[in-house]
N, C-alpha and C positions, 0 to 999 in steps of 0.2 A: 528192120535191126531187131536180132536174140541178145540177151544179159550175155551169153556164152563170146559175141563179137564185139562187147564194148571193150576200147584199147584199155589197159589199167593207168597208163597216165592223163589220158581224154577223161575217165573217170574222177580222177582227182580234180584235175581241172573243170568237170561241170560239180562238182562238189565244191569247190569255192567260190564259182560264182554264181552258187544257188544259193549260199550263205551270206555273201556278200551284198547279193540283190534283195534280197525278204526273210532271212533270216535262218531259213528252214535247212537243219544240218543231217546229212544221209549219212548213214553209218557204211561201217566198209565192205559189207557183203550187200548194198540193195541195187544192183543193178538191174536183178529183174523188173525192181520197181518203176526203174527210168524208162526201159526195155520197153513195159505194158505202156507206161502213161505219155512216152513220147512217139511210139512205133508210129503209130498215123500219121503224127502232124509231121515227122521229118518225111515218111513217104508222100503225103501230099505235095510236100516242099523239094522232093527230090537230094532230099541231104543224106548220103550216105553211112555218116557217123557222126558222131559227138565232137570230134577234133571240126570237121564243117558244119556243125551247128555254130558250135562256138566265136570260129572266125567270122561268121555273117552278123552272128550279134554284134561284136566288136566292131564291122566295118560298119554297121547302121544301131549301134547304142539305142536312138531314139525311136527305131522304127519298130513295127506290129508283132516281130519273130518273138524279141526278150519276151515282149509282154506276153504270148500265146505261149510259150514254155512254161513260164513263171505257173500261169492261170492253170496248167497242165500235170504241172507240180504240185501244187496246193492241194490238199486236204477237205472238202467241203463238207464235212461231217454235220449236223445236226438234225433238233426236232424242235418240237415246240413246247414250252415248259421243261428242259432237258433237265433232268435228276428230280425237280417237281419241287426239291426243299430251298431252294433260293428264294421264289417266287413267294413260298408259306414267308418266308422270315421277311422279305419285303413289305409283305402285308399286317405281319405280326411285330416287327421290328422295328425294321429301318424308315419306312413310312411313316408311324407313329412319331418317331424321332426328330424325324426332319421337318415332324410340325412343330415339335416340343422346341426345336431350335428357330421359330418364329420361321419357319421358311411356307411360303403361298407359293412356291415358282421353283419346279427343282432343275437342274439340267446333267443329263443323264448321258454317259457314253455305253455303249454297247459294242465293243471291240472285236474285229476277225467276227464279225457277224454273218457272213455266209449268206443266203439267202435270205435271209430279213426275221424268219422263227426269232429268236431272239430278243430284238428290241420290239416286235408286236408282241410276243408273249407279255414283256416288261409293261408297253403299253394299257393291254388288258389286267393286268393283277392292278395296275391303278385305278383302270374305271371302275374294277370291282370292291376296292378299298372306296373310291367314292361314293359308290352306293350303299355300302355301311354306314355313312355318315361322314369321310373323310375329307379335309380340307385340305386336298394340296392339287397342283395342276404339273406336268411335265414338258421338257421340251426334249430330245429323246434323241441323239445320234448313230447311227447305226454306221460300222466302217467296215470295209473290207478291201483285201488287197486285190481280189479279182472283177474287173469287170465286167464280166457274165456274171457274175454274183450279183453285184450293184443293179447292173440293170432289173434282175428276176424280183433283189427284192423291192425295187419303188415300183414294180408292176402289182406288186402286194396279190397275187394270185396265184392259188395253188392249187394241183389236183388233189382229188379226194382221199387218194392211197398218201400223198404229203401231209394232209392232213389228221390222219389217222395216226400219224408217229405222234401220240403226247399230247392229241387235244380232244376234248372228251365232246361227245354227243350234243352235248349243256352248253358246251362254250361254241361249239361251230355254230349252232342254231343262232347263238345270242350275239357273237361279235363278226360273224361272216354272214354274206348271201351269194346266193349261185348266179353264178354270170354266164355259163355253157355248163351242157353237161356234163358231169365231172370235175368243172372247173369252179372254185372259191376263189371269193374278193374279201378284203379285211375291210370292215365296215369304215364310214368316213371318221365315226368318231372313235378312231381306235387310231387310224390310219393317220390322222390331223398332227400327231402330235411325234412321230416318227418322222427323222430327214434322214436319206442314207446317202453318202460319199466314198469315194474312191480315196484308200487311205493305206500307206505301207507303215507299217508298225515301227520299222529302222527310221524312219523319218520323223522329222519335226514336229512334237505335240503343240507348238505355239498356235497355228492360227485355229487351235480346236475351240480354245479356251479352257476356263475353269470349270469343274462339275464339283456336283453333290454326288454323285454315285458310280462311278465305273465299273462293268461285268468284263471280266477279260476270261474267259472260261475256258479249258482245253485247249490253249492254243501256245503257252508258254513251252510243253513238253516237246514241242519240237525245236525249239529255240537252242543254240549253245545255252551255257551257264554263263558267260560273258554277257549275251544279248539278255537275257532272261532280268538278269539282275539290272540292268541299262535300260529294259524296257519299265520294268520294276519302278526305279529311281525316276525315271521322267513321268509317269503313270501319278506318281504319291507329288508331284510338284503340282501338276495339274486338278490336284483334288483339294476339294476347299477343306478347309480346317472343319472338322468332324462331319466331314463326308465318309464315304463307304466304298471299300472297292470287294468285292468279288470274284474268287479264283473260283477252279474248278478244285474236285476234292480233295485230287494227288497232289498239286500243284501246293510247295512251300515256299513262305512268306518270313522262314526265319531270319535270314539277312536283313532284314527290314524294321528291329522291333524298334529301332529309335523314332520311326515314323511312323509306325502303323499300330495297333494293338487289337489282341484278339479279340472277339464278342462272339465267346459259347450259347449254343442257343440249345433247345432240345432237339431245334432239326438240323441243325451243322454249326457251320462257324464261316464267320465274314469277318474282316477288317476297319477297322476306323482310323480313320487320320488325328493322332493326336493332335492340340491345341499349340499353336506357339509357345513355348516357357519363356515366362516373362522372367527379368534379370533386375 
């Protein structure tokens, strides 16, 4: 299937399916992306075009094909300590402030965590905070829509080339151990805090519980404005008063000023949920 072979009506139907299923919004001219990401899958399944693909998904909405299509269309770009500044803010501002709130054990959510680098980076940042005398512990939940990414994150094993993306040699030697040639595993003291599960950000958050810190970075840009607003509204509901929300540098929360206050530091910006107004 080449991008020039995609029927315009089939493409419009596929765009609607993708947005309704996982929130991803495709532009008017992303046929090449669909072709490149689904071509091999459709060839293996003997599916000639997007129309037939959608028909098979509708016939068996709970079948594996739907999940494989969503997984193929999901961007899984990540690295260790991505952009660095959010993790500095954790150690210099967020963790100390939560300690001042008399927190001893916090709950953290890393949303759309891909193959696990972000939740494990958070755990490493906390380990280093503790090494400097910080008295705080955490349960860290990492979630992703992709079953393959969830499986990989749970393994907590990474190639040397994957570790080189954002991880210093010093951190690698301290927080990982070699299990095979060119394969490293997160050490137990870092891994014990982290739990990984599959979750779609368009679905309910009620079963996830409440959190003191939520990371939702560089994922909202793939959603429509309406879905972004809904996701942030529901995340705020899961955030404890005084808890923190960390988003990507280019993701604005201007419409959520009633629930969140911006906290500026020399390293960047995070958001804190305001305490309830007493009447």
